[in-house]
C-alpha positions as CSV (number, residue, x, y, z in Angstrom):
1,X,70.3,-3.7,-19.0
2,X,72.1,-0.8,-21.2
3,X,73.4,-0.8,-25.0
4,X,76.7,-3.0,-24.7
5,X,78.0,-2.0,-27.6
6,X,78.3,1.3,-26.1
7,X,80.2,-0.2,-23.2
8,X,82.3,-2.1,-26.1
9,X,83.2,1.4,-27.5
10,X,84.1,2.7,-24.2
11,X,86.6,-0.2,-23.6
12,X,87.5,-0.4,-27.2
13,X,87.1,-3.5,-27.5
14,X,84.4,-5.9,-29.5
15,X,83.6,-9.2,-28.0
16,X,83.4,-12.4,-30.7
17,X,82.0,-14.1,-27.7
18,X,79.4,-11.4,-26.2
19,X,78.6,-14.0,-23.5
20,X,82.1,-13.6,-21.6
21,X,81.3,-10.0,-21.5
22,X,77.6,-10.6,-19.8
23,X,79.1,-13.2,-17.4
24,X,81.5,-10.3,-16.6
25,X,78.8,-8.0,-15.5
26,X,76.9,-10.6,-13.8
27,X,77.2,-9.8,-10.2
28,X,76.7,-12.9,-7.6
29,X,73.2,-11.6,-6.5
30,X,72.0,-11.4,-10.2
31,X,73.5,-15.1,-11.1
32,X,71.7,-16.3,-7.6
33,X,68.6,-14.7,-8.5
34,X,68.6,-15.7,-12.2
35,X,69.9,-19.2,-11.6
36,X,72.5,-18.6,-14.4
37,X,74.3,-21.9,-15.4
38,X,77.8,-19.6,-16.4
39,X,77.6,-18.4,-12.7
40,X,78.6,-14.8,-11.7
41,X,81.9,-13.0,-12.5
42,X,83.9,-14.1,-9.8
43,X,85.6,-16.6,-11.5
44,X,86.8,-14.2,-14.0
45,X,87.1,-11.4,-11.5
46,X,90.3,-13.9,-10.2
47,X,91.6,-14.7,-13.5
48,X,91.5,-10.7,-14.2
49,X,93.3,-9.8,-11.3
50,X,96.3,-12.5,-12.6
51,X,96.2,-10.6,-15.5
52,X,96.0,-6.8,-14.5
53,X,99.1,-8.1,-12.2
54,X,101.1,-9.6,-15.2
55,X,100.5,-6.6,-17.2
56,X,101.0,-3.8,-14.8
57,X,104.2,-5.6,-13.8
58,X,105.7,-5.1,-17.0
59,X,104.4,-1.7,-17.8
60,X,106.7,-0.7,-14.3
61,X,109.7,-2.6,-15.0
62,X,109.9,-1.6,-18.3
63,X,109.2,1.9,-17.5
64,X,110.9,2.2,-14.4
65,X,114.4,1.3,-13.1
66,X,114.1,1.3,-9.3
67,X,114.6,-1.4,-6.6
68,X,112.2,-4.1,-6.4
69,X,110.3,-2.4,-3.0
70,X,109.4,0.2,-5.3
71,X,108.1,-1.3,-7.7
72,X,106.0,-3.3,-5.8
73,X,104.5,-0.2,-3.8
74,X,103.4,1.2,-7.3
75,X,102.0,-1.7,-8.6
76,X,99.9,-2.1,-5.7
77,X,98.5,1.5,-5.6
78,X,97.8,0.8,-9.6
79,X,96.0,-2.2,-8.7
80,X,94.2,-1.8,-5.1
81,X,90.3,-1.4,-4.7
82,X,90.2,2.7,-4.9
83,X,92.4,2.7,-8.1
84,X,90.4,0.2,-9.8
85,X,86.9,1.9,-8.7
86,X,88.4,4.7,-10.4
87,X,89.0,3.0,-13.9
88,X,85.9,1.9,-13.7
89,X,83.9,5.1,-13.0
90,X,85.9,5.9,-16.5
91,X,84.1,3.6,-18.5
92,X,80.7,4.2,-16.3
93,X,81.1,0.3,-15.5
94,X,78.2,0.6,-13.0
95,X,75.7,1.3,-15.3
96,X,76.1,-1.8,-17.2
97,X,76.3,-4.2,-14.2
98,X,73.7,-6.9,-13.5
99,X,72.6,-6.7,-10.2
100,X,70.3,-9.0,-8.2
101,X,66.7,-6.5,-6.2
102,X,68.7,-6.2,-3.2
103,X,71.9,-5.0,-4.0
104,X,70.4,-2.8,-6.8
105,X,68.0,-1.6,-4.4
106,X,71.2,-0.6,-1.8
107,X,72.9,1.2,-4.0
108,X,75.1,-1.7,-5.8
109,X,76.0,0.1,-8.6
110,X,78.1,2.8,-6.9
111,X,79.8,0.6,-4.4
112,X,83.5,0.5,-4.9
113,X,84.4,-3.4,-3.8
114,X,81.5,-4.5,-6.7
115,X,82.8,-2.1,-9.2
116,X,86.5,-2.6,-8.8
117,X,85.7,-6.6,-9.0
118,X,84.0,-6.3,-12.2
119,X,86.6,-3.8,-13.8
120,X,88.7,-6.9,-12.9
121,X,86.3,-9.3,-14.2
122,X,86.4,-7.7,-18.0
123,X,89.8,-7.8,-18.1
124,X,89.3,-11.4,-18.4
125,X,86.2,-11.4,-20.3
126,X,88.8,-9.8,-23.3
127,X,91.3,-11.9,-21.9
128,X,89.8,-14.9,-22.9
129,X,88.2,-13.5,-26.0
130,X,91.2,-12.1,-27.3
131,X,94.0,-12.7,-25.8
132,X,96.7,-10.8,-23.8
133,X,97.6,-8.4,-26.5
134,X,93.6,-7.2,-26.5
135,X,93.9,-7.4,-22.2
136,X,96.9,-5.5,-22.3
137,X,96.0,-2.5,-24.9
138,X,92.5,-2.5,-22.4
139,X,94.4,-2.1,-19.4
140,X,97.4,0.5,-21.0
141,X,94.1,3.1,-21.4
142,X,94.2,3.3,-17.7
143,X,97.9,3.7,-17.0
144,X,99.6,7.2,-15.8
145,X,101.8,8.9,-18.7
146,X,103.6,10.1,-15.5
147,X,105.2,7.6,-13.4
148,X,106.5,10.0,-10.5
149,X,102.9,10.0,-8.8
150,X,102.4,6.5,-8.4
151,X,102.8,4.8,-5.1
152,X,101.5,7.8,-3.7
153,X,97.7,8.0,-3.0
154,X,95.2,7.5,-6.0
155,X,92.4,9.1,-5.0
156,X,90.9,11.8,-2.7
157,X,87.5,13.5,-3.0
158,X,88.6,16.8,-3.7
159,X,84.9,18.2,-4.2
160,X,84.2,16.9,-0.5
161,X,87.4,19.3,0.8
162,X,86.4,21.9,-1.6
163,X,83.3,22.0,-0.3
164,X,84.2,22.0,3.5
165,X,86.6,24.8,3.0
166,X,83.6,26.8,1.0
167,X,81.4,25.9,3.9
168,X,82.7,27.7,6.3
169,X,81.6,31.0,5.0
170,X,78.0,30.3,4.3
171,X,76.9,32.7,1.6
172,X,79.6,31.4,-0.9
173,X,78.4,29.0,-3.3
174,X,80.7,26.5,-5.2
175,X,78.8,25.2,-9.0
176,X,80.4,23.0,-11.3
177,X,79.6,23.3,-15.1
178,X,79.7,21.1,-18.2
179,X,81.8,23.6,-20.4
180,X,82.6,20.8,-23.4
181,X,82.9,17.6,-24.4
182,X,85.9,16.4,-27.0
183,X,87.1,13.2,-28.4
184,X,85.3,10.3,-30.2
185,X,82.6,8.4,-28.4
186,X,84.7,5.6,-27.3
187,X,87.3,7.5,-26.3
188,X,85.6,10.9,-24.9
189,X,87.1,13.4,-22.7
190,X,84.9,15.8,-20.6
191,X,85.7,19.4,-19.4
192,X,84.3,21.0,-16.3
193,X,84.8,24.3,-14.6
194,X,84.0,25.0,-10.9
195,X,83.3,28.4,-10.0
196,X,82.9,29.9,-6.7
197,X,80.1,32.7,-6.8
198,X,80.1,32.7,-10.3
199,X,84.2,33.1,-10.8
200,X,85.8,30.3,-12.3
201,X,88.4,28.9,-9.6
202,X,89.3,25.8,-11.3
203,X,88.9,23.3,-14.9
204,X,89.2,19.8,-15.1
205,X,89.4,17.5,-18.4
206,X,88.6,13.8,-17.7
207,X,87.3,10.6,-19.4
208,X,83.9,10.8,-17.3
209,X,82.4,14.0,-16.0
210,X,83.0,13.0,-12.2
211,X,86.6,12.3,-13.2
212,X,86.3,16.1,-14.6
213,X,84.9,17.7,-11.6
214,X,87.4,16.2,-9.4
215,X,90.3,17.8,-11.5
216,X,88.8,21.1,-11.0
217,X,88.1,21.2,-7.6
218,X,92.2,19.8,-7.3
219,X,92.9,22.5,-9.5
220,X,90.8,25.1,-7.4
221,X,92.5,23.4,-3.9
222,X,96.0,23.9,-5.6
223,X,95.1,27.8,-6.5
224,X,94.1,28.3,-3.1
225,X,97.1,27.3,-1.4
226,X,96.0,23.7,-0.2
227,X,98.3,20.7,-1.1
228,X,96.3,18.5,-3.0
229,X,97.2,15.0,-3.8
């Protein structure tokens, strides 16, 4: 397994009981294969889902003066599998998962459902190890500063959309270039430019290279006159 200390830096929390993090990263396929007495991360996922819901509800209630129905829609957008998958990618959580051989060989590290579940399990592990304040601090790292866009689709594959547009002209080529990194290891930001035939058409900054590439593609689409959610 990858160096757990690096993951702790990424999430900004050091475990007093590292066995909790180990369990949070243990998929059922791995737990069954290794016959782990502690079991898989499924029970932690259950608890993490509740901790996540109360923290996000509190955040929305205190920061938005809108009706209950709107708050419910916004919360659903922030805690859905698609959003949790993105959050997990931002800390490169897939790299640290413990998977059975079958799940490993069929792309389990990139599977949205597995990553989303593990993200919730990590929340529970932090909660059990350090309490609600520590869990809330971790969750808030992923909450948007601008709540005006909450409730809209959490994520689109802007790179695929851009590629499909460019492919209409076979002679044109899209390339993503990492031009810089900012911040300490536990809170690093990657800066990526997307180029069309060598010319910069978009720039993005994110907590992972994948996120930065997606944001660069989104900016390119906007500059080209396409609506990017």
